[in-house]
ChimeraX commands (.cxc) that place a marker at each C-alpha (Angstrom):
marker #1 position 51.37,179.80,61.63 radius 0.5
marker #1 position 51.45,180.82,65.65 radius 0.5
marker #1 position 50.91,178.10,67.68 radius 0.5
marker #1 position 51.16,177.28,71.53 radius 0.5
marker #1 position 51.42,173.98,73.28 radius 0.5
marker #1 position 48.63,172.95,75.79 radius 0.5
marker #1 position 49.52,170.44,78.43 radius 0.5
marker #1 position 46.99,168.13,80.21 radius 0.5
marker #1 position 47.08,165.07,82.24 radius 0.5
marker #1 position 44.36,162.55,82.10 radius 0.5
marker #1 position 43.53,159.06,83.81 radius 0.5
marker #1 position 40.86,156.70,84.42 radius 0.5
marker #1 position 39.75,157.11,88.12 radius 0.5
marker #1 position 39.99,153.61,89.78 radius 0.5
marker #1 position 36.84,151.48,89.97 radius 0.5
marker #1 position 34.59,153.84,87.86 radius 0.5
marker #1 position 34.14,154.67,84.24 radius 0.5
marker #1 position 35.05,158.41,84.79 radius 0.5
marker #1 position 38.42,160.06,83.93 radius 0.5
marker #1 position 40.02,163.11,85.48 radius 0.5
marker #1 position 41.36,165.61,83.04 radius 0.5
marker #1 position 43.75,168.33,84.44 radius 0.5
marker #1 position 44.48,171.32,81.93 radius 0.5
marker #1 position 48.13,172.05,83.41 radius 0.5
marker #1 position 49.36,174.78,81.33 radius 0.5
marker #1 position 49.91,176.50,78.02 radius 0.5
marker #1 position 53.21,177.01,76.63 radius 0.5
marker #1 position 54.82,179.07,73.81 radius 0.5
marker #1 position 57.39,176.25,73.30 radius 0.5
marker #1 position 57.01,172.59,73.12 radius 0.5
marker #1 position 60.38,171.94,75.14 radius 0.5
marker #1 position 58.72,174.18,78.00 radius 0.5
marker #1 position 55.82,171.74,77.95 radius 0.5
marker #1 position 58.07,168.72,78.15 radius 0.5
marker #1 position 60.19,170.18,80.80 radius 0.5
marker #1 position 56.79,170.65,82.99 radius 0.5
marker #1 position 56.33,167.00,82.44 radius 0.5
marker #1 position 59.66,166.44,83.88 radius 0.5
marker #1 position 58.81,168.66,87.03 radius 0.5
marker #1 position 55.45,167.01,87.60 radius 0.5
marker #1 position 56.20,163.22,86.77 radius 0.5
marker #1 position 57.74,162.40,90.16 radius 0.5
marker #1 position 54.82,163.98,92.20 radius 0.5
marker #1 position 52.03,162.68,94.20 radius 0.5
marker #1 position 49.49,161.33,91.79 radius 0.5
marker #1 position 51.16,162.00,88.62 radius 0.5
marker #1 position 53.78,159.37,89.54 radius 0.5
marker #1 position 51.03,156.56,89.57 radius 0.5
marker #1 position 49.89,157.65,85.99 radius 0.5
marker #1 position 53.04,158.65,83.97 radius 0.5
marker #1 position 51.44,157.81,80.83 radius 0.5
marker #1 position 48.60,160.44,81.26 radius 0.5
marker #1 position 50.56,163.50,80.17 radius 0.5
marker #1 position 49.23,164.77,76.81 radius 0.5
marker #1 position 50.54,167.62,74.86 radius 0.5
marker #1 position 48.29,169.60,72.36 radius 0.5
marker #1 position 49.83,171.89,69.51 radius 0.5
marker #1 position 47.20,174.58,69.12 radius 0.5
marker #1 position 46.92,177.20,66.46 radius 0.5
marker #1 position 46.15,180.69,67.63 radius 0.5
marker #1 position 43.17,182.69,66.28 radius 0.5
marker #1 position 41.49,179.70,65.16 radius 0.5
marker #1 position 38.80,177.43,66.93 radius 0.5
marker #1 position 39.66,174.15,67.56 radius 0.5
marker #1 position 36.03,172.96,67.91 radius 0.5
marker #1 position 34.54,173.39,64.48 radius 0.5
marker #1 position 31.42,171.27,64.52 radius 0.5
marker #1 position 28.54,170.29,67.01 radius 0.5
marker #1 position 28.34,167.45,69.44 radius 0.5
marker #1 position 26.04,164.59,70.36 radius 0.5
marker #1 position 25.38,164.90,74.14 radius 0.5
marker #1 position 23.95,161.20,74.22 radius 0.5
marker #1 position 26.98,159.72,72.62 radius 0.5
marker #1 position 30.08,159.07,74.65 radius 0.5
marker #1 position 33.44,160.54,73.68 radius 0.5
marker #1 position 35.71,158.20,71.43 radius 0.5
marker #1 position 38.50,158.87,73.88 radius 0.5
marker #1 position 38.45,160.48,77.48 radius 0.5
marker #1 position 40.39,163.41,76.57 radius 0.5
marker #1 position 38.13,164.61,73.87 radius 0.5
marker #1 position 37.99,167.94,75.04 radius 0.5
marker #1 position 41.61,168.64,74.92 radius 0.5
marker #1 position 41.69,166.81,71.62 radius 0.5
marker #1 position 39.20,169.44,70.24 radius 0.5
marker #1 position 41.74,172.21,70.77 radius 0.5
marker #1 position 44.53,170.96,68.70 radius 0.5
marker #1 position 46.90,168.27,67.30 radius 0.5
marker #1 position 48.25,166.08,69.86 radius 0.5
marker #1 position 52.16,165.76,70.00 radius 0.5
marker #1 position 54.03,162.86,70.20 radius 0.5
marker #1 position 56.85,162.93,72.54 radius 0.5
marker link #1:1,2 radius 0.2
marker link #1:2,3 radius 0.2
marker link #1:3,4 radius 0.2
marker link #1:4,5 radius 0.2
marker link #1:5,6 radius 0.2
marker link #1:6,7 radius 0.2
marker link #1:7,8 radius 0.2
marker link #1:8,9 radius 0.2
marker link #1:9,10 radius 0.2
marker link #1:10,11 radius 0.2
marker link #1:11,12 radius 0.2
marker link #1:12,13 radius 0.2
marker link #1:13,14 radius 0.2
marker link #1:14,15 radius 0.2
marker link #1:15,16 radius 0.2
marker link #1:16,17 radius 0.2
marker link #1:17,18 radius 0.2
marker link #1:18,19 radius 0.2
marker link #1:19,20 radius 0.2
marker link #1:20,21 radius 0.2
marker link #1:21,22 radius 0.2
marker link #1:22,23 radius 0.2
marker link #1:23,24 radius 0.2
marker link #1:24,25 radius 0.2
marker link #1:25,26 radius 0.2
marker link #1:26,27 radius 0.2
marker link #1:27,28 radius 0.2
marker link #1:28,29 radius 0.2
marker link #1:29,30 radius 0.2
marker link #1:30,31 radius 0.2
marker link #1:31,32 radius 0.2
marker link #1:32,33 radius 0.2
marker link #1:33,34 radius 0.2
marker link #1:34,35 radius 0.2
marker link #1:35,36 radius 0.2
marker link #1:36,37 radius 0.2
marker link #1:37,38 radius 0.2
marker link #1:38,39 radius 0.2
marker link #1:39,40 radius 0.2
marker link #1:40,41 radius 0.2
marker link #1:41,42 radius 0.2
marker link #1:42,43 radius 0.2
marker link #1:43,44 radius 0.2
marker link #1:44,45 radius 0.2
marker link #1:45,46 radius 0.2
marker link #1:46,47 radius 0.2
marker link #1:47,48 radius 0.2
marker link #1:48,49 radius 0.2
marker link #1:49,50 radius 0.2
marker link #1:50,51 radius 0.2
marker link #1:51,52 radius 0.2
marker link #1:52,53 radius 0.2
marker link #1:53,54 radius 0.2
marker link #1:54,55 radius 0.2
marker link #1:55,56 radius 0.2
marker link #1:56,57 radius 0.2
marker link #1:57,58 radius 0.2
marker link #1:58,59 radius 0.2
marker link #1:59,60 radius 0.2
marker link #1:60,61 radius 0.2
marker link #1:61,62 radius 0.2
marker link #1:62,63 radius 0.2
marker link #1:63,64 radius 0.2
marker link #1:64,65 radius 0.2
marker link #1:65,66 radius 0.2
marker link #1:66,67 radius 0.2
marker link #1:67,68 radius 0.2
marker link #1:68,69 radius 0.2
marker link #1:69,70 radius 0.2
marker link #1:70,71 radius 0.2
marker link #1:71,72 radius 0.2
marker link #1:72,73 radius 0.2
marker link #1:73,74 radius 0.2
marker link #1:74,75 radius 0.2
marker link #1:75,76 radius 0.2
marker link #1:76,77 radius 0.2
marker link #1:77,78 radius 0.2
marker link #1:78,79 radius 0.2
marker link #1:79,80 radius 0.2
marker link #1:80,81 radius 0.2
marker link #1:81,82 radius 0.2
marker link #1:82,83 radius 0.2
marker link #1:83,84 radius 0.2
marker link #1:84,85 radius 0.2
marker link #1:85,86 radius 0.2
marker link #1:86,87 radius 0.2
marker link #1:87,88 radius 0.2
marker link #1:88,89 radius 0.2
marker link #1:89,90 radius 0.2
marker link #1:90,91 radius 0.2
view
């Protein structure tokens, strides 16, 4: 199985119901994704939301989104877009 690791940062915007989702990068190795978190975690913005980093393991050449969606139903979690592309990795 060929996989890559997709690094995202997500946080709830203050005083709103909106979430900000940033696709930071895609890596060939889990350790590279973790190293990027270490590089970013103390920078402006990221330092205020250190728990916002998410890493997803994504299998190449396979769709991550395999079913439809209901545009009237809110997502179960704010990072649902990222979650559709792969399995979340705990780190």
